[in-house]
C-alpha positions as CSV (number, residue, x, y, z in Angstrom):
1,M,-67.9,-6.0,65.1
2,H,-71.4,-7.4,64.9
3,V,-74.4,-6.1,67.2
4,E,-74.2,-9.3,69.2
5,D,-70.5,-9.0,70.0
6,A,-71.2,-5.4,71.5
7,I,-73.9,-6.5,73.6
8,R,-71.8,-9.4,74.8
9,A,-68.8,-6.9,75.2
10,R,-70.4,-4.2,76.9
11,R,-69.3,-3.4,80.8
12,S,-69.6,-0.9,83.1
13,I,-66.2,0.5,82.8
14,K,-65.1,2.2,86.3
15,R,-61.7,3.3,85.1
16,F,-60.7,4.9,82.4
17,T,-57.3,5.9,80.3
18,D,-55.9,9.2,80.0
19,A,-57.0,9.2,76.5
20,P,-59.1,12.0,75.5
21,V,-62.8,11.3,73.7
22,S,-63.0,13.7,70.8
23,R,-66.2,15.7,70.1
24,E,-66.6,13.8,67.2
25,Q,-66.8,10.6,69.3
26,I,-69.4,12.0,71.3
27,E,-71.3,13.4,68.6
28,S,-71.3,10.0,67.2
29,L,-72.7,8.3,69.9
30,L,-75.3,11.0,70.5
31,S,-76.3,10.2,67.0
32,A,-76.6,6.6,67.9
33,A,-78.5,7.3,70.6
34,V,-81.4,9.5,68.9
35,L,-82.1,6.6,66.9
36,A,-83.3,4.5,69.6
37,P,-87.2,3.8,69.1
38,N,-89.9,5.9,70.7
39,H,-93.4,5.8,70.6
40,R,-95.0,8.9,69.2
41,L,-92.0,10.0,68.1
42,T,-91.8,12.3,71.2
43,E,-87.7,12.4,71.0
44,P,-88.0,13.2,74.8
45,W,-84.1,12.7,75.5
46,R,-81.7,15.6,76.1
47,F,-78.2,15.5,76.4
48,Y,-75.5,17.5,78.0
49,A,-71.9,17.0,77.1
50,L,-69.8,18.3,80.7
51,G,-66.8,19.9,79.8
52,P,-63.8,19.7,82.8
53,A,-65.2,22.4,84.5
54,A,-68.6,21.3,84.9
55,R,-67.5,17.5,85.3
56,E,-65.8,18.6,88.4
57,A,-68.4,20.7,89.7
58,Y,-70.9,18.0,89.4
59,G,-68.5,16.1,91.3
60,R,-68.4,18.8,94.1
61,V,-72.3,18.2,94.2
62,L,-71.7,14.2,94.5
63,G,-69.0,14.7,96.8
64,G,-71.1,16.8,99.2
65,R,-73.7,14.6,99.0
66,K,-71.5,11.7,100.2
67,A,-69.6,13.9,102.5
68,K,-73.0,14.4,104.6
69,K,-72.0,10.9,106.2
70,I,-69.0,11.8,107.7
71,T,-68.5,13.9,110.8
72,D,-64.8,15.0,110.7
73,P,-64.9,18.1,108.6
74,A,-61.4,17.7,107.6
75,A,-62.3,14.4,105.9
76,A,-65.6,15.5,104.6
77,Q,-63.9,18.5,102.7
78,A,-61.1,15.5,101.3
79,T,-63.9,13.5,100.2
80,I,-65.6,16.3,98.3
81,D,-62.2,17.3,96.8
82,Q,-61.4,14.0,95.9
83,V,-64.6,13.1,94.0
84,A,-64.6,16.5,92.4
85,K,-60.7,15.5,91.0
86,E,-62.0,12.4,89.9
87,H,-65.1,13.6,87.9
88,R,-63.1,16.3,86.4
89,A,-60.4,13.8,85.0
90,L,-63.0,11.7,83.2
91,P,-62.5,11.6,79.6
92,A,-66.0,12.6,78.8
93,M,-69.5,13.0,80.9
94,I,-72.7,13.1,79.5
95,A,-76.0,14.0,81.5
96,V,-79.1,12.3,79.8
97,A,-82.7,14.1,80.3
98,V,-86.1,13.5,79.8
99,V,-88.4,15.6,78.8
100,Q,-91.5,15.5,81.5
101,N,-94.9,14.8,80.2
102,A,-97.9,15.5,82.3
103,D,-99.5,12.1,80.6
104,P,-98.4,9.3,82.9
105,E,-98.7,6.9,80.0
106,I,-96.4,9.1,77.7
107,L,-94.0,9.8,80.6
108,A,-93.4,6.4,81.1
109,E,-93.0,5.6,77.6
110,D,-90.6,8.8,77.3
111,H,-88.3,7.3,80.3
112,S,-88.1,4.0,78.5
113,A,-87.1,5.4,75.4
114,T,-84.3,7.3,76.9
115,M,-83.1,4.6,78.3
116,M,-83.0,2.7,75.3
117,A,-81.0,5.9,73.5
118,I,-78.5,5.6,76.4
119,E,-78.3,1.5,75.6
120,N,-77.7,2.4,71.8
121,L,-74.7,4.9,72.8
122,S,-73.3,2.4,75.2
123,L,-73.5,-0.2,72.7
124,L,-71.8,1.7,70.0
125,A,-69.1,3.0,72.5
126,V,-68.1,-0.7,72.7
127,A,-68.1,-1.0,69.0
128,M,-65.3,2.3,68.8
129,G,-63.3,1.0,71.9
130,L,-65.1,3.0,74.1
131,G,-66.5,2.0,77.4
132,T,-69.3,3.6,79.7
133,H,-70.4,3.8,83.5
134,I,-74.1,4.7,83.6
135,K,-74.5,6.2,86.6
136,T,-78.3,6.8,88.1
137,G,-79.1,7.8,92.1
138,A,-81.0,10.3,94.1
139,V,-78.3,12.6,92.8
140,M,-80.1,13.2,89.6
141,A,-82.9,15.3,91.1
142,D,-80.5,17.2,93.0
143,P,-81.3,21.1,92.6
144,A,-77.5,21.7,92.3
145,A,-76.7,18.7,90.3
146,R,-79.3,19.6,87.7
147,A,-77.9,23.3,88.0
148,V,-74.6,22.3,87.1
149,V,-75.9,20.3,84.1
150,G,-78.4,23.0,82.9
151,A,-81.3,20.7,82.8
152,R,-84.9,22.9,82.3
153,D,-87.3,22.4,84.8
154,D,-89.5,20.3,82.9
155,E,-86.5,17.8,82.4
156,R,-85.6,15.2,84.8
157,I,-81.8,13.7,84.7
158,V,-82.2,10.0,84.1
159,A,-78.8,9.0,84.0
160,I,-74.9,10.1,84.1
161,V,-72.9,8.4,81.2
162,N,-69.3,8.6,81.7
163,V,-66.8,7.8,78.5
164,G,-63.6,6.8,77.6
165,V,-61.1,4.2,76.7
166,P,-61.3,1.4,79.6
167,A,-58.0,1.2,81.6
168,E,-59.3,-2.4,82.5
169,T,-62.8,-4.7,81.6
170,P,-64.0,-6.1,84.2
171,A,-65.2,-10.1,83.9
172,Q,-68.7,-10.5,83.1
173,K,-71.0,-11.0,86.2
174,P,-73.1,-13.9,86.3
175,R,-76.4,-13.8,85.2
176,A,-79.3,-15.6,84.6
177,S,-79.9,-17.6,81.6
178,A,-83.1,-16.3,79.5
179,D,-84.7,-19.7,79.7
180,S,-85.0,-19.3,83.8
181,R,-86.5,-15.8,83.3
182,T,-89.1,-16.6,80.2
183,T,-92.2,-18.4,79.9
184,W,-93.9,-19.5,76.8
185,V,-97.6,-18.4,76.8
186,P,-99.6,-20.6,74.3
């Protein structure tokens, strides 16, 4: 598959088949990720491949956050259990962290590099017949989520990447053209 085809085919996959993702496939994805450009060759990314128990535990943390909005205790517990079950059933889940740097310029560069690493991973996944769903948000800083992942104190989780064989591939969402977002500066 040509890189342009992978770019055009990449989607956020929300449902996966039951087909497993092998350790070798995950290792291939991570090998592509670490080829991302990174200023000063800081190689700031850290990857945590989560097994079924860790995925379920992460799902319990996420479900607990969602359950805080539910007033009925039984319904709240059902939400936690359902989210935990869904996460355990994922074929693969990779937490991606960035090593924190005290220098704000390096910190910004390293965050950008880590997101480029995730894009490399996602594009290779498409070429391998896999799909990804990149998840970000406040849960990344939750101490319980960090503990499940095993992130060190000097790392910040920037994304969770769910990986698997797509059960369905959504249509591309409308996007503005590049020309509508480009200014040519003489």
